[in-house]
C-alpha positions in Angstrom: 26.8 -79.0 9.7 24.1 -81.7 9.9 23.5 -83.8 6.8 19.8 -84.6 6.5 18.0 -87.1 4.3 14.2 -87.0 3.8 12.7 -90.1 2.3 9.0 -90.0 1.4 7.3 -91.2 -1.8 4.7 -88.4 -1.5 6.4 -85.3 -2.8 4.0 -83.0 -0.9 4.9 -84.7 2.4 8.6 -84.5 1.6 8.2 -80.8 0.8 6.3 -80.3 4.1 9.1 -81.9 6.1 11.7 -79.8 4.2 9.7 -76.6 5.1 9.6 -77.6 8.7 13.3 -78.1 8.6 13.8 -74.7 7.1 11.7 -73.1 9.9 13.7 -75.0 12.5 16.9 -73.7 11.0 15.7 -70.1 11.2 14.8 -70.7 14.9 18.3 -71.9 15.7 20.9 -69.3 14.6 24.3 -71.0 14.0 22.9 -74.4 13.0 23.6 -75.4 9.4 21.9 -78.2 7.4 22.6 -79.9 4.1 19.4 -81.5 2.8 18.8 -84.3 0.3 15.3 -85.4 -0.6 14.5 -88.9 -1.9 11.1 -90.1 -3.2 12.0 -93.8 -3.0 13.9 -96.2 -0.9 16.1 -97.2 -3.8 17.2 -93.5 -4.2 18.2 -93.2 -0.6 20.0 -96.5 -0.3 21.8 -95.8 -3.5 23.0 -92.4 -2.2 24.2 -94.0 0.9 26.8 -95.9 -1.1 28.7 -92.6 -1.3 27.1 -90.5 1.5 26.2 -90.9 5.1 23.7 -88.7 7.0 23.4 -87.4 10.5 19.6 -87.4 10.4 17.1 -89.5 8.5 13.5 -88.4 8.2 11.7 -91.5 7.0 8.1 -92.1 6.0 6.8 -95.4 7.3 4.8 -96.4 4.2 7.0 -96.0 1.1 7.2 -98.1 -2.1 8.3 -101.7 -1.9 10.2 -101.2 1.4 8.5 -99.7 4.4 10.3 -97.2 6.7 11.2 -99.9 9.2 12.9 -102.0 6.6 14.8 -99.0 5.3 15.8 -98.2 8.9 17.0 -101.7 9.4 19.2 -101.4 6.3 20.5 -98.0 7.5 21.4 -99.4 10.9 23.5 -102.2 9.2 25.5 -99.4 7.5 25.2 -96.5 9.9 24.6 -97.3 13.6 25.1 -93.7 14.8 22.7 -91.9 12.4 19.6 -90.4 14.0 16.3 -91.8 12.6 13.0 -89.9 12.9 9.9 -91.6 11.5 7.0 -89.7 9.9 3.7 -91.6 9.5 -0.1 -91.6 9.6 -0.2 -94.6 11.8 1.1 -95.5 15.3 1.2 -99.2 14.5 5.0 -99.3 14.4 5.9 -97.9 17.8 7.5 -101.1 19.0 9.6 -101.6 15.8 10.7 -97.9 16.0 11.8 -98.5 19.6 13.8 -101.6 18.6 15.6 -99.6 16.0 16.3 -96.8 18.5 14.6 -94.1 16.6 14.8 -90.6 18.0 11.2 -89.8 17.5 8.0 -91.0 15.9 6.0 -88.2 14.3 2.4 -88.7 13.3 1.1 -86.9 10.2 0.0 -84.2 9.9 3.2 -83.2 11.6 2.9 -80.4 14.1 5.7 -77.8 14.1 6.1 -78.1 17.9 6.6 -81.9 17.6 9.0 -81.5 14.7 11.1 -79.0 16.6 11.1 -81.2 19.7 12.4 -84.2 17.7 15.1 -82.0 16.1 16.1 -80.6 19.5 16.9 -84.2 20.7 19.5 -84.4 17.9 20.8 -80.9 17.5 20.6 -79.2 20.9 23.0 -80.3 23.6 21.4 -80.7 27.0 23.0 -79.7 30.2 24.9 -82.7 31.6 23.4 -83.7 35.0 25.4 -85.6 37.6 24.7 -87.8 40.6 27.2 -87.1 43.3 28.1 -90.0 45.6 30.9 -91.3 47.9 32.5 -94.4 46.5 35.5 -96.1 48.4 36.1 -92.9 50.4 36.1 -90.7 47.3 33.5 -88.3 46.0 32.4 -89.2 42.5 30.2 -87.2 40.0 28.4 -89.7 37.8 26.7 -88.4 34.6 23.1 -89.6 35.1 22.5 -90.4 31.5 25.3 -93.0 31.7 23.6 -94.9 34.6 21.9 -98.1 33.5 20.4 -99.1 36.8 20.9 -99.0 40.6 20.6 -102.3 42.6 20.4 -102.8 46.3 23.1 -104.9 48.1 21.9 -104.8 51.7 23.1 -101.5 53.2 25.0 -100.6 50.0 23.7 -99.7 46.5 25.5 -100.8 43.3 25.3 -98.1 40.6 25.9 -99.6 37.1 26.9 -97.3 34.3 27.9 -98.0 30.7 31.6 -98.3 31.7 31.9 -99.2 35.3 30.1 -99.7 38.6 30.1 -97.8 42.0 29.3 -99.2 45.4 27.8 -96.5 47.7 26.3 -96.6 51.2 22.8 -95.1 50.8 19.1 -95.9 50.6 17.0 -96.3 47.5 14.8 -93.4 48.6 17.8 -91.1 49.1 19.1 -91.9 45.6 15.6 -91.4 44.1 15.5 -88.0 45.9 18.9 -87.1 44.4 17.5 -88.1 41.0 14.3 -86.2 41.6 14.7 -83.7 38.8 15.6 -86.4 36.2 12.2 -88.0 35.3 13.4 -91.0 33.4 14.5 -93.0 36.5 11.9 -95.5 37.9 11.9 -97.4 41.2 11.2 -101.0 40.2 9.9 -102.6 43.3 12.0 -101.9 46.4 15.5 -102.9 45.3 16.1 -101.6 41.8 16.0 -98.2 40.1 16.1 -98.4 36.3 17.0 -95.7 33.7 14.0 -95.9 31.3 16.2 -94.6 28.5 18.4 -97.7 28.8 15.7 -100.3 28.5 16.4 -102.5 25.5 13.2 -104.6 25.6 10.2 -105.0 27.8 7.5 -107.8 28.0 4.8 -108.4 30.6 7.3 -110.6 32.4 10.7 -109.1 32.1 12.7 -105.9 31.5 15.9 -106.3 29.6 18.5 -103.5 30.0 21.1 -102.5 27.4 23.8 -104.6 29.1 21.6 -107.7 29.0 20.6 -107.6 32.7 17.0 -108.8 33.2 14.6 -107.7 35.9 11.1 -109.0 36.6 8.2 -106.8 35.9 6.2 -106.3 39.2 2.6 -107.6 38.9 0.2 -105.0 37.5 2.9 -102.5 36.4 3.6 -103.6 32.8 1.3 -101.1 31.1 2.6 -98.1 33.1 6.2 -99.0 32.7 5.9 -99.8 29.0 4.2 -96.4 28.3 7.0 -94.7 30.2 9.7 -96.6 28.2 8.0 -95.4 25.0 7.7 -91.9 26.4 11.4 -91.5 27.1 12.6 -93.4 24.0 11.0 -90.9 21.6 
């Protein structure tokens, strides 16, 4: 069962989100939800003293605290909860990215977009693997654990969340092997990054989740930043 909190100071908007959740539930037999609705940030944060939630559906503009401030407070108490923003403005994309929100839904919320956001939380995707030969052994690496791949002459270093692998291959061969996984990007000639593992991006540098920094090639910032946003929400 997923415990869901909706926080919106407009009761009609909260009711609309609750209705979409009910439709989503009917479309996914077997999934169960326990829903609590809050019309102020104080109500939600007070409830969190005794309860934690799996999914938070937050309005951006709400009473004295905006949704970003509420999300910051939630993150201090609950790092694993899934946050989905609901808003009439796209002005907070960067902040939502920093907080690692699951999705950023613009009002009026379309049923298709709502379902897509919920699928990211509730529907397990098929695990995809990159098969390589490392130190004479064949390894199957879950692609979503890969942070980046870096060239070391004739070898390529594959960095994951837990360990690294050194394989003899070319960047093009590895990109071909990752061809059906769209969130990998060839950064220049010597680095492949997982766009889902980008922590921060500026016009000068890309910072990965492990703190590694890569230079942004000239003229590519806009394209890369848009892709990072696309695969973060």
